[in-house]
C-alpha positions as CSV (number, residue, x, y, z in Angstrom):
1,M,-66.2,194.5,-50.4
2,A,-64.4,197.3,-48.4
3,A,-67.7,198.2,-46.7
4,V,-68.2,194.5,-45.7
5,I,-64.6,194.4,-44.2
6,V,-65.1,197.6,-42.3
7,S,-68.4,196.2,-41.0
8,C,-66.8,193.0,-39.8
9,I,-64.0,194.9,-38.1
10,L,-66.6,197.1,-36.3
11,A,-68.5,194.0,-35.2
12,L,-65.4,192.4,-33.9
13,L,-64.5,195.4,-31.9
14,C,-67.9,195.6,-30.4
15,L,-67.7,191.9,-29.4
16,M,-64.4,192.4,-27.8
17,T,-65.7,195.4,-25.9
18,S,-68.7,193.5,-24.7
19,V,-66.6,190.5,-23.5
20,E,-64.3,192.9,-21.6
21,A,-67.3,194.6,-20.0
22,Q,-68.7,191.3,-18.9
23,S,-65.4,190.0,-17.5
24,P,-65.3,190.4,-13.7
25,A,-62.9,193.0,-12.4
26,Q,-59.8,191.6,-10.8
27,E,-60.2,191.8,-7.0
28,P,-57.6,194.0,-5.3
29,K,-55.1,192.2,-3.2
30,P,-55.7,192.6,0.6
31,R,-53.9,195.4,2.4
32,F,-53.8,196.7,6.0
33,D,-56.0,199.8,6.4
34,V,-53.6,201.5,8.8
35,A,-49.9,200.8,9.5
36,V,-47.4,202.6,11.8
37,V,-43.7,201.7,11.6
38,K,-41.3,203.1,14.3
39,V,-37.6,202.5,14.9
40,N,-36.9,200.7,18.2
41,D,-33.7,202.0,19.8
42,S,-34.2,200.3,23.2
43,G,-31.3,197.9,22.7
44,E,-33.5,195.1,24.1
45,P,-32.6,191.7,22.6
46,R,-36.0,190.2,23.0
47,V,-38.7,190.3,20.3
48,A,-42.4,189.9,20.6
49,G,-45.6,189.9,18.7
50,G,-47.1,188.6,15.4
51,F,-50.5,188.3,13.8
52,Q,-53.3,189.1,16.2
53,P,-57.1,188.5,16.3
54,G,-59.2,191.3,14.7
55,G,-57.0,191.7,11.6
56,R,-54.0,193.1,13.5
57,Y,-50.3,192.7,13.1
58,S,-48.3,193.9,16.1
59,V,-44.6,193.3,16.6
60,T,-41.9,194.8,18.8
61,N,-38.2,195.0,18.2
62,Y,-38.2,193.1,14.9
63,P,-35.3,193.4,12.4
64,L,-36.2,193.6,8.7
65,R,-35.0,190.1,8.0
66,A,-37.4,188.7,10.6
67,L,-40.3,190.7,9.0
68,I,-39.4,189.4,5.6
69,A,-39.3,185.8,7.0
70,A,-42.8,186.2,8.5
71,A,-44.2,187.7,5.2
72,Y,-42.9,185.0,2.9
73,L,-43.8,181.7,4.8
74,R,-42.5,178.4,3.4
75,P,-44.1,176.4,5.1
76,Q,-42.5,177.6,8.4
77,V,-41.1,181.1,8.9
78,N,-38.1,181.5,6.6
79,P,-34.8,180.6,8.3
80,D,-32.3,183.4,8.0
81,F,-30.0,181.4,5.7
82,L,-32.7,181.2,3.1
83,I,-32.9,185.0,2.7
84,A,-30.1,186.5,0.7
85,G,-29.0,190.1,0.1
86,G,-30.4,193.3,1.6
87,P,-29.0,196.4,3.2
88,E,-26.2,196.2,5.8
89,W,-28.7,197.1,8.6
90,I,-31.1,194.2,7.8
91,D,-30.3,192.5,11.1
92,K,-29.1,195.5,13.2
93,A,-31.9,198.0,13.0
94,R,-35.1,197.1,15.0
95,F,-38.6,198.2,14.3
96,N,-42.1,198.2,16.0
97,I,-45.0,197.8,13.7
98,E,-48.7,198.3,14.4
99,A,-51.0,197.4,11.5
100,R,-54.7,196.9,11.3
101,A,-57.0,195.6,8.6
102,T,-60.7,196.6,8.2
103,A,-61.8,193.1,9.3
104,E,-60.6,189.8,10.7
105,F,-58.1,187.9,8.6
106,P,-60.0,185.5,6.2
107,P,-59.8,181.8,7.3
108,G,-57.9,179.3,5.3
109,P,-54.5,177.5,5.1
110,D,-51.5,179.5,6.0
111,G,-48.7,180.1,3.5
112,P,-47.1,182.9,1.4
113,N,-50.4,183.5,-0.5
114,A,-52.6,183.6,2.7
115,P,-54.3,187.1,2.9
116,R,-52.5,188.1,6.1
117,R,-49.1,187.2,4.6
118,V,-50.0,189.1,1.4
119,M,-50.9,192.1,3.6
120,L,-47.5,192.0,5.3
121,Q,-45.8,191.7,1.9
122,H,-47.6,194.8,0.7
123,L,-46.7,196.7,3.9
124,L,-43.0,195.9,3.5
125,A,-43.2,196.9,-0.2
126,D,-44.9,200.2,0.7
127,R,-42.9,201.3,3.7
128,F,-39.5,199.6,3.1
129,G,-39.5,199.6,-0.7
130,L,-39.0,195.9,-0.5
131,K,-38.6,193.9,-3.7
132,V,-37.7,190.2,-3.7
133,H,-37.6,187.2,-6.0
134,H,-37.1,183.4,-5.6
135,E,-34.0,181.8,-6.9
136,S,-32.9,178.2,-7.0
137,R,-29.3,177.8,-6.0
138,P,-27.1,174.7,-5.5
139,G,-26.5,174.1,-1.8
140,Q,-25.9,171.8,1.1
141,L,-28.9,170.1,2.6
142,F,-29.8,167.2,4.9
143,A,-32.0,164.2,4.2
144,L,-33.7,162.9,7.4
145,V,-33.5,159.1,7.2
146,R,-34.1,156.2,9.6
147,V,-31.2,154.6,11.4
148,R,-32.9,151.2,11.3
149,D,-35.8,150.1,9.1
150,D,-37.2,147.7,11.8
151,R,-37.7,150.1,14.7
152,L,-38.0,153.7,15.9
153,G,-36.4,155.5,18.8
154,S,-38.1,155.3,22.2
155,R,-39.2,159.0,22.0
156,L,-40.9,158.7,18.5
157,R,-44.2,156.9,18.9
158,P,-47.3,156.4,16.7
159,S,-49.9,158.8,18.2
160,Q,-53.1,157.7,19.9
161,I,-54.3,161.3,20.1
162,D,-56.8,162.9,17.8
163,C,-55.9,166.6,17.3
164,G,-59.0,167.3,15.3
165,A,-62.1,169.1,16.8
166,S,-62.3,166.5,19.5
167,A,-58.8,167.2,20.9
168,P,-58.8,166.6,24.7
169,A,-57.4,170.1,25.6
170,P,-56.4,173.1,23.5
171,D,-52.7,172.9,24.6
172,T,-52.3,169.2,24.0
173,C,-51.5,169.4,20.3
174,A,-49.6,172.7,20.4
175,P,-45.9,172.3,19.5
176,R,-43.6,173.2,22.4
177,I,-40.2,174.6,21.5
178,A,-37.5,175.7,23.9
179,P,-33.7,176.0,23.6
180,G,-32.7,172.3,23.3
181,S,-36.2,170.9,23.5
182,L,-38.9,170.0,21.0
183,T,-42.2,168.3,21.7
184,L,-44.7,167.5,18.9
185,T,-48.0,165.7,19.4
186,S,-50.1,163.9,16.7
187,T,-48.0,165.2,13.9
188,S,-46.5,164.0,10.6
189,L,-42.8,163.8,10.2
190,T,-43.2,166.8,7.8
191,A,-43.6,169.1,10.8
192,L,-40.3,168.0,12.3
193,V,-38.6,168.4,8.9
194,N,-40.0,171.9,8.6
195,L,-38.6,172.9,12.0
196,L,-35.2,171.3,11.8
197,P,-33.6,173.9,9.4
198,R,-33.8,176.5,12.1
199,F,-31.6,174.4,14.3
200,V,-29.2,172.8,11.7
201,G,-28.8,175.8,9.3
202,R,-29.6,173.7,6.2
203,V,-32.7,172.7,4.3
204,V,-34.0,169.3,5.4
205,I,-36.0,166.9,3.3
206,D,-38.0,163.9,4.6
207,A,-36.5,160.6,3.4
208,T,-37.8,158.5,6.3
209,G,-40.7,156.9,4.4
210,L,-42.8,157.2,7.5
211,T,-46.4,158.0,7.2
212,G,-49.1,158.6,9.7
213,R,-49.0,160.8,12.9
214,F,-46.5,160.6,15.7
215,D,-45.8,161.9,19.2
216,L,-42.1,162.9,19.7
217,D,-40.0,164.4,22.5
218,L,-36.5,165.5,21.7
219,T,-34.0,167.1,24.1
220,W,-30.4,168.1,23.4
221,T,-27.7,170.6,24.4
222,P,-27.8,173.5,21.9
223,G,-24.5,174.4,20.2
224,P,-23.0,177.9,20.5
225,T,-24.4,179.0,17.1
226,E,-27.7,177.2,17.2
227,W,-30.9,179.0,16.8
228,V,-32.9,179.2,20.0
229,R,-36.1,181.0,21.1
230,P,-38.1,181.4,24.3
231,S,-40.3,178.6,25.4
232,T,-43.8,178.5,23.8
233,G,-45.4,176.4,26.4
234,A,-45.1,174.6,29.7
235,G,-43.3,171.3,30.0
236,A,-40.5,171.9,27.4
237,A,-37.3,172.0,29.4
238,A,-33.9,172.4,27.8
239,G,-31.8,169.4,27.3
240,D,-28.9,169.0,29.8
241,D,-27.4,165.6,29.0
242,G,-24.6,167.0,26.8
243,S,-26.1,165.4,23.6
244,S,-25.8,167.3,20.4
245,L,-28.9,167.5,18.2
246,T,-27.6,164.9,15.7
247,T,-26.9,162.5,18.6
248,A,-30.3,163.1,20.1
249,L,-32.0,162.5,16.8
250,R,-30.2,159.2,16.5
251,E,-30.6,157.9,20.1
252,Q,-34.0,159.3,20.9
253,L,-35.9,159.2,17.6
254,G,-34.0,156.6,15.7
255,L,-33.4,159.1,12.9
256,R,-30.3,160.7,11.4
257,L,-29.3,163.6,9.1
258,Q,-27.6,162.6,5.9
259,A,-25.6,165.3,4.2
260,Q,-26.1,165.8,0.5
261,T,-26.3,168.6,-2.2
262,G,-29.2,169.8,-4.2
263,P,-31.2,172.8,-5.3
264,V,-32.2,175.2,-2.6
265,D,-34.9,177.8,-3.0
266,V,-33.6,181.2,-1.8
267,L,-35.5,184.4,-1.3
268,V,-33.3,187.1,-2.8
269,I,-33.7,190.8,-1.7
270,D,-33.5,193.0,-4.8
271,A,-34.2,196.3,-3.0
272,A,-34.9,197.6,0.5
273,T,-34.7,201.1,1.9
274,W,-35.1,202.8,5.3
275,P,-38.8,202.9,6.1
276,T,-40.8,205.9,5.0
277,G,-42.6,208.2,7.5
278,N,-46.0,207.3,9.0
């Protein structure tokens, strides 16, 4: 009997070994082949760069918070208020980064698990000792709702433009953002909802009930603490009519922001250190 038991155990061990041998090895997560991180002491307020063709990531004058925001997309770049913790220099110190992969970034939908974002996450972990986790916290947020159910604002229109492969021109469907100005073409209301947190400092959820694709033009006068950025395209001029964003949403798009509370997903920094040498 003992011999039979030993034989069965040996057979089981052999089977387990065979299964492990046949299991495909887990593919390593993508990483940049070369990365150079340098401190930028220029004092220049402007920033530049991002992901480039050819598997490159090149940025100038970025603070660590902005690098983290770019690495952990959701679904737009993380607004600052959704990143908690970190060293006292997270917004003060500025860095230039030149990183290159061995090949072009793989195609596919963008997001925190896209290969190029994962590469940047690894770069920050390797060079800045970055460790983060997601945490749900109760917080203030806005629901975007309609002012009236029977009509939209004059600057929010069902789109007649196809932004697929047959788009009339490459720049036609590109979002145009400037201080106090936002133009979106053939887009869902989700795109607007994803952009608003950068201007209003809160998470925004879509409660309009609107489906389909729209063209919208929104102009307003930015408040003193409102997030702004350089223009990303021609034809987007800053608002000069004295309207606040909330007033412009109501009068131009027929939408309003309704304050409420709810769970907010925050990216918490557990550890971050001064970058290691190249």
